N, C-alpha and C positions, 0 to 999 in steps of 0.2 A: 504494500500500500504506500503510495507516494506521501511524502511528508513535505510540509510547507513551513516557512518561518512565520512565527506568530506575530512578528513585528513588521516585516516588509512584504511578506507573502511569497518570497522566492522559493521555488521548488528545490528541495534538498535531496541529495542521494543518501543512501543508507550510511549512517555514521557521520555525515557531513554536518558541520556547524556553521551557521550563517555569521558573516563578519560585518553585517550592517551596523551593529552597535559600535564596533571599533572604528569604522569609517566615520560614523557620526561624531564620535568623540574627537577624532583627529580634525575633522572639519570645524567643529566648534572651537577647538583649541586654537587653530589657525586664525579663525575669525576673531576670537577673543584677543589674540595677540595684536592683530591689526587695529581692533577697536581701542586697545590700551594705548598704542602709540598715538593714534589720532586723538584720543581723548586727552592724553597727557599734553599734547601740543595745544589743543583747544583750551585746556585748563590753564596752561601757562599764559596764553593770550588773554583769557578772561581775567586772570589775576592782574595782568598789566593794566587792563582797562579799569577794573574795579578798584584797584589800589589808589587810583586818583580820585574817583568819583564817590565811592562808598567803601572806604578802607575797612571799617569795623565789620560790615556785613561780609565783605570778601574774605577777611581773615577767618571769621567764624565758619564760613562755608567750606573753606579748603584746609584749615588747620585741624585735620582729623586723622586718625590712625590709618584709615584706608587710603589716604593721600601721602603716605610715608615716602613712596618711591618718587612722587612728584617733588616732595620737599628735598630729597637727596639730589635729584637732577638740578633743581633750582640752586642748591648750594654749590654743586660742581660747576655750573655755568658761572656763578659769581666768582668762584675761586680762579677760574681761567681768565676771566676779564680782569680781576684784581692783579694777577700775575703780570699781565701785559701792562697794566697801568703802572705797577711798581717799577718795571724796567724803564719805561719811557719817561716816567717822572724823574727817576734818578738820572737818566741820560741827559735830560733837559735842564734839571734844576739843581741837582746836588753835585754830581761830578766829583771833582777833587776834594770836596768838603766831607766826603764819606768817612774819612779817617777820624773825624770828630765824634763819631757815634759808636765807639767801642767795637763790638763784634762786627758791625757793618764794614769797618775799615778793611777787614780781611778780604773782602770781595775785590778790592782794588790793589791789594798788596803785590800781586804777581801779574797784574794785567796792564799796568801802566795806565795809559789814557783810554784803553779799549775795555769797554764794559762787557763782562761775560754774560751774554743773554740768558743762557740756560740756567746758570746758577742764580742770577738775580730773579728771573721769572719764577723759578722753583721756590725761592725764599718768600717772595710775595704770595705765592699760592699757599705755602705752608702757614703763613701768618693767618690767612683767612680760614683755612681748613681747621686749624687749632681753635680759632676764635669761635666759629660756629659750632663745632663739635663739643667743645668744653661747655659752652653756653647752654646748649641743648641738654647735655648730661646733668649739669648742675641744676637747671630748672626742674628736670624730672626728679632728681634725688630729693630736692627740698620739697617739691610739691607733692610727690607721691608717698615715698616711704616715711618722710618726716611729718608732713602736714596731712597725710592720709587723703589726698585728693585723688580723683579718678583718672587724672591725666597719665597716660602710659608713655613709654619712651618713644614710640612711633609718633604719637601726637606731638610730643615735644619737638622732634626733628621736623615734622610737618609744619609746625608753627614757625620755627626758625627759618625754614626754607621759604615759606610763603612771604615772610617779612623781608627776606633777602632779595626778593625780586625787584623791589623799588630801589634798593641799594645797587643792584646790578645796573639799572638804567642810569643812575647818577654817576656810577663809576665809568660807564661808557662815555657819558657827557664830559666827565673830568678828563678822561683819556684824550678825547678830541681837543679839549681846551688846553691840554698840556703843550700842544704845538703852537698855540696862539698866546696864551697867558697863563703862566704857572700860578700866579696869584688867584685868578678866577677858578682855576682847576681845583685849588685847595679849598676855596669857598664852597664850590659845588660838592666836593667830597665830604666836607664837614656837614653840610646841609643833609646830604644823604644819610650820614651816620645818625644825625638827630632824628630824622624821619624813621629810620630803622628802629631806634630805641623806643620812640613813641609808639610805633606800630606794635612792637614786641610787648610793651607794657599793656597796651590796649587789648591786644589779643589774649594775653595771659589773664587779664581781668574778665574777658568775655567767655573764654572756653573752660575756665576752672570755677570751682565753687569756693575758692580760698577767700577767707574773710578779707575785706578791703583794707583793714588795718594791718594785716599781715603780708599783704601782697608785695610791699616794698622790700620785705625781708627775703623774698624769693628772687625778685628781680635784681636788686643791687648786688647780692653775692654772686649771682650767675655772671653778670657783666664784669664784676671785679676779678673773679677767678679767671675768666676767659681772657681778660686783658693782661693779667699777670703772666699767664702761660704764654700768650702771644709775644709779649715784650721780653720776658725773661728767658724762656726756654728755646724758642725758635732760633735766635742768633747763635746759640751754642752749637747747633748743627753745622754752622759755617765758620766757627772760630778756629 
């Protein structure tokens, strides 16, 4: 007696097993992968738009655990842009004065007047990697284990990543301005940092249930520790 697949109706030989379920899973996986890439790109663009017009709503919408990968991608993009800015800023503005800044002077010690692009770029990238990573980790540690908030580590990184997108835009602007006016490049970069910290504090307030009187004790230590690690430890890699 002929047998048929109960799912697709295909006629089966004796002992044959239909593979329609496996094909469906593969198709769905491929489709899901495409949707994830497209969705991630669209999310990034939506954050760029929303961070200017409705920053609080945008941060609440995207600073979630299921947007963790988006947050990581946003941080990586910021780090790459920051590495480029760091190199061209030094090339245009600092040059021979680097010896005044301790560990940074080693970058010039054996290069004469020629700036080593790879080393300076990597140092700038490390600055931002350490800053964002430590900031997200400290936010999580204080908010969750200590203050017993529901925010998990993925949400913490998503929050930092979403807030970094505005900073990425200002860093790109500062990078362009470096070739025109170093002074204005610094101003734009500082404004970007102020907006980032403001967005981070606002987002922390919106997505957590931490008492507003205690919120500053989560925010300030995270920023302080991240800044200390960035300034104190990163140059040691290059000294």
